[in-house]
C-alpha positions in Angstrom: -20.3 -11.6 6.1 -18.3 -14.9 6.7 -14.4 -14.7 7.4 -14.1 -16.4 4.3 -15.7 -13.7 2.3 -13.7 -11.0 4.2 -10.3 -12.8 3.3 -11.4 -12.9 -0.2 -12.5 -9.3 -0.3 -9.5 -8.5 1.3 -7.1 -10.3 -1.0 -9.0 -9.0 -4.0 -8.3 -5.4 -2.9 -4.6 -5.7 -1.4 -3.1 -8.8 -3.4 -2.4 -6.9 -6.6 -1.3 -3.7 -5.2 1.3 -6.0 -2.9 2.5 -7.7 -6.1 3.0 -4.3 -7.5 4.7 -3.4 -4.6 7.2 -6.3 -4.1 8.5 -5.2 -7.9 8.9 -1.6 -7.0 10.6 -2.5 -3.6 13.0 -4.8 -5.5 13.7 -2.7 -8.3 14.1 0.9 -6.2 16.5 -0.8 -3.8 18.0 -2.6 -6.4 18.8 0.7 -8.6 20.5 2.4 -5.8 22.7 -0.6 -5.0 23.7 -0.8 -8.5 24.2 3.0 -8.7 25.7 3.7 -5.2 27.1 0.0 -3.8 27.1 0.2 0.0 24.6 3.1 0.3 22.3 0.9 2.3 20.3 3.6 3.9 19.6 5.1 0.6 18.1 1.8 -0.8 16.3 0.8 2.2 14.4 4.7 1.6 14.4 4.0 -2.2 12.8 0.6 -1.9 10.3 1.8 1.1 9.2 5.1 -1.4 9.1 3.2 -4.6 6.6 0.6 -3.1 4.7 2.9 -1.5 4.1 5.1 -5.1 3.1 1.2 -7.1 0.8 0.1 -3.6 -1.1 3.4 -3.1 -1.2 4.4 -6.9 -2.8 1.0 -7.7 -5.4 1.3 -4.9 -6.1 5.2 -5.5 -6.4 3.6 -9.3 -9.0 0.9 -8.4 -10.9 3.1 -5.9 -11.3 5.9 -8.4 -12.6 2.9 -11.1 -15.1 1.5 -8.3 -16.4 5.0 -7.5 -16.6 6.1 -11.4 -18.6 2.9 -12.0 -21.2 3.2 -9.4 -21.6 7.0 -10.2 -22.5 6.1 -13.6 -24.7 3.8 -13.0 -26.5 6.4 -10.9 -26.6 8.8 -14.0 -23.9 10.9 -12.1 -20.1 12.2 -12.9 -17.1 11.4 -11.0 -16.2 14.8 -9.8 -12.8 16.4 -8.1 -15.3 16.2 -5.0 -15.6 12.5 -5.4 -11.6 12.1 -6.1 -11.1 14.0 -3.0 -13.3 11.5 -1.2 -11.2 8.6 -2.5 -7.6 10.3 -1.1 -9.6 11.1 1.7 -10.5 7.5 2.2 -7.3 6.1 1.5 -6.2 8.2 4.2 -8.3 6.9 6.6 -7.7 3.6 5.8 -3.5 3.7 5.6 -2.7 6.8 8.2 -1.2 6.1 11.1 -0.2 2.3 10.1 1.6 4.2 6.8 3.4 6.6 8.7 4.7 4.3 11.1 5.5 2.1 8.3 7.1 4.7 5.9 9.0 6.3 8.3 10.2 4.0 11.0 9.7 0.1 10.6 9.8 -0.4 6.8 13.1 1.5 6.4 15.0 0.1 9.5 13.9 -3.5 8.0 15.0 -2.9 4.8 18.5 -1.5 6.0 19.0 -4.0 8.7 17.8 -7.6 7.3 19.6 -7.7 3.8 22.6 -7.5 6.2 21.9 -9.6 8.9 21.1 -12.4 6.2 23.6 -11.4 3.7 21.5 -11.3 0.9 19.6 -8.1 -0.8 17.3 -9.7 -2.2 16.1 -12.1 0.6 16.5 -9.3 2.9 14.5 -6.9 1.2 11.7 -9.9 0.8 11.6 -11.0 4.4 11.3 -7.1 5.4 8.4 -6.2 3.1 6.8 -9.6 4.4 7.6 -8.7 8.2 6.7 -4.6 7.5 3.2 -6.1 6.2 2.3 -7.9 9.1 2.3 -4.7 11.2 0.9 -2.7 8.8 -1.9 -4.6 7.7 -3.4 -5.3 10.8 -4.2 -1.7 11.5 -5.1 -0.9 7.9 -7.8 -3.4 7.4 -9.3 -2.2 10.8 -9.6 1.2 9.2 -10.3 -0.2 5.9 -13.5 -2.0 7.4 -14.6 1.1 9.3 -14.4 3.6 6.0 -16.2 1.9 3.7 -19.9 2.5 5.2 -18.9 6.2 5.1 -16.2 7.1 2.6 -16.7 4.5 0.1 -20.0 4.3 -0.5 -21.2 6.7 -3.3 -24.7 6.1 -3.3 -25.0 7.8 0.3 -24.1 11.5 -1.4 
């Protein structure tokens, strides 16, 4: 598959989740800053986890939708086993990248960059962008490796 097609595939997979994640990250951090001014660490953690819930919730919903469609075309039902496979595929895709991102890189950037830039929104957006760079390289590699074995429901 050409590089152009791969980039399009990754864009279709990740961009909608990213859009939701940006809104949730800004919202999560913003709510904490509004309710407890000066609580930058709590805002960083709230932004990180709100973004994660939105991001992974979207991806899981999309993976379930695609698996249901594929299984229905084969005359099969979507089962709890298929759901477990979808969850496992996400864990393989994001595993190490997500642990480093959620527990270290993203919270640190979300804590420091709003302080350094002097702007809550600008710092959050810059932090999100920089954290995404370190996140997507291993995630995309893992996604490509997981497609054949964990995302192909025709091979059961």
